N, C-alpha and C positions, 0 to 999 in steps of 0.2 A: 269325340269328347266321351258319349253314352253310348249304351246300347238301343235300340228301339227308338220311339220319337222322342222328341224334346220339343216340349210345350211351354209357354209362358202368358200366365194370365194375369193382368194388371187392370188397374183402376184408373177410371178417367180423369183423377185427383193428382196422378203422379203416373206419366207412362215416357219416360226418356226410351223411345224405341230404337232410336237411331243407336245409342249405346248396347243395348242390349243385342240387337243383330249385329253388333262389332264385335262383342265378345262371346257370343252365342250364334255363330256361325249355322245355319238353318233350321235355328228354334221357329217355330210357329205362332205368332201373336194372337192372343185374346182378349179381347177388350170385356171384360166382367166373366165370371164364372156361366152366366147362362148359356153362352156360345159354346162351351167345350164339348168334346168329342165325349163318350164315355169313357171311364177310366180303365186302364186295360194293363195287365202286368207285365213287366219290363219298359213303360213310358218312364218317361222323367218329367216331372210338372216344377216348374220354376215358380213360385207363387207368391205376390206380393201381398205385404201383409196390410196394406192399405185397403185391400177388398174389406167389405164387413161381413163378411161369411168363410174369411178365409180359415179359420180354424177348422169349421164343420166340413171344407173340401179337403183341407190335410188327411182329417181324419178318413173320408172316403177314399181317397185318392189311395193312401197308404194300406188300406185293407185289403185292397183289389190286387196290391203286388206292385203299384208301381212307385218309383221314388220322389219324395218329395223335397223339394228344398225351397225355403222362405225366403224370400226376398225383403229386406226393411230399409228404410229410408235412414234409420239413424239404430244401430245395434241397442237394444236395453235387456236387460237382465231378465226381468218379468215378462218380458215378451219372449225372450229366446226360450225360458222356460214353458210355455206355451206351447211354443213351436213343436221342443222336444216330447211333451205330453200328447201331442197332436200328431204324433207318428213320422213328424220330419225328420229325415237325415242332415240336414244341414239348413245353417241359418245365417245369411251372409248378405252383406252390407250391398243393396241395389245397385251403385254405382261403384263397384269393385273391379278390379283392373281385370285384364283378359286373363292374367296369371293365375289371379286369384281363383277367377270362375274355371279353369284347366283345372287346379289342385282339386278346387269342389268336384267338379265331375269324374275325377281320378280314384278321389277317397269315396263317394259312394258307389261306382262302380265294382270297387272291390270289397264292399260290403259294410264299410266304416262310416263314422259319422266326421263333420264338418261344423266347427263353431268358432267363432271369434276365439284366439287362444286365450286374453284375459279373461273372457267370460267363463271359457270353459274351466279355467284353472279354478276359477271360484267355485262353480259347480263341484268339481272334484273334490274339493275341499269339503265342500257340505257333505256328500255322499259318503266320502271318507269320514269324515266326525260322526253320522248317523251309525256308519257300520261299527266304528268304535263302541258306540255307546250301547248298540243293540246287541242281540244275542247271535247274530249270525254266525255260522263256522269259521273256525278260524284254523288253518293249515299252513305247515313250513313249506312254502314256494321253493322250489328246486330251479334258481338263475345260476347254476355252474356251468351250463352253455354259453353265458355272456362273459365277453372279455370282463375284466375289473372297471375299464372305463364305461363299457356299454351298461354294466351294473348299476355304476352311480348315476350316470343319466336316467336311466328307467324306474329306477325307485324315486330319485327328485321328480319326476314326470307323472309318475302316479300319486303323489303329493298333490299337483295341481302348479306346479313351480313351471314358470313360462320359460320358453328357450333363453330367451335374453338374461334371466336371473341365474337358469343353470349355466349358461356361456360366463357368465361373469364370476358365478362361484367357483367354477371348474378352471377358470383363465384357457378356457377355449372359444372357437369362433360360432356365432348361431349355425353357420354351415354345417361344422362339426358336430354340434351337438344332433342336429337332423339326421345327421348319416348314422352316428349311433343310434337314435332314436329308432330309423329306419331297420337298421340291422337287428336290433333288439326286437322289434313286432316279429319281423320275418321267425327267429328262431322260438319265440315263445308261440308264434301260432296267433298273436293278438293283431286287429286291425284299425286300432284307436286307441287314444288314451281311457276313455272308458273304459275299454276290455283290460287293458294293462291294469287299470287302478283296482277293478275286480281280480283279477289272478293275484296281484302283489298282495291284497287284502282274504285274500283264502277264499272269495266268492264264486270265483269259477276257475275250473280246472284248468291245465294248460292244453292246448289243443281243441276247447270243444269249442264248437262250431256255432254256438247261439251267439243270435246278433245282440246288440243294445240298444234298443230306440226309446 
């Protein structure tokens, strides 16, 4: 799933070890951050938000070049924003199934972000609104390489619209939405919805490699 070592640190107050070992084969488990090895470039740290120092640990490991995923008992917008601010690349329900953990691994390996879709949609809406009110640069974005349907999907996704909402609005399935989204990402050279939104709003040039964390 991931390059380098995969480590997971948790608090004694919440430790579904068997589940994590099923969804993350080969992961090394640590109870509390005191026993973690030093952070290293290329490692993946799955970090439980039950830890009192999780934000400090996230910042330290992110700065080292490690990829940090925050695991939460119950997703909350405020905590997700703190995870993003601390350098985490993903914010995931701790008891999510193996398919979700695989999606997260693929996303962070490619340099992208992974957050619960509904929460990420709200975040994109807030960022887009802030950009609309600010004095950021605005450019005409060339989406001519996209098909008409890919363009429709990309523009809706950049507004924070969920896959389900896009599917309902366009009369297609969520699977088809995901296929169009993946194709649009590849053609536009973006890795996730955040980069897509920045591109569409003119805050990021096509093909730029800067990551958004």
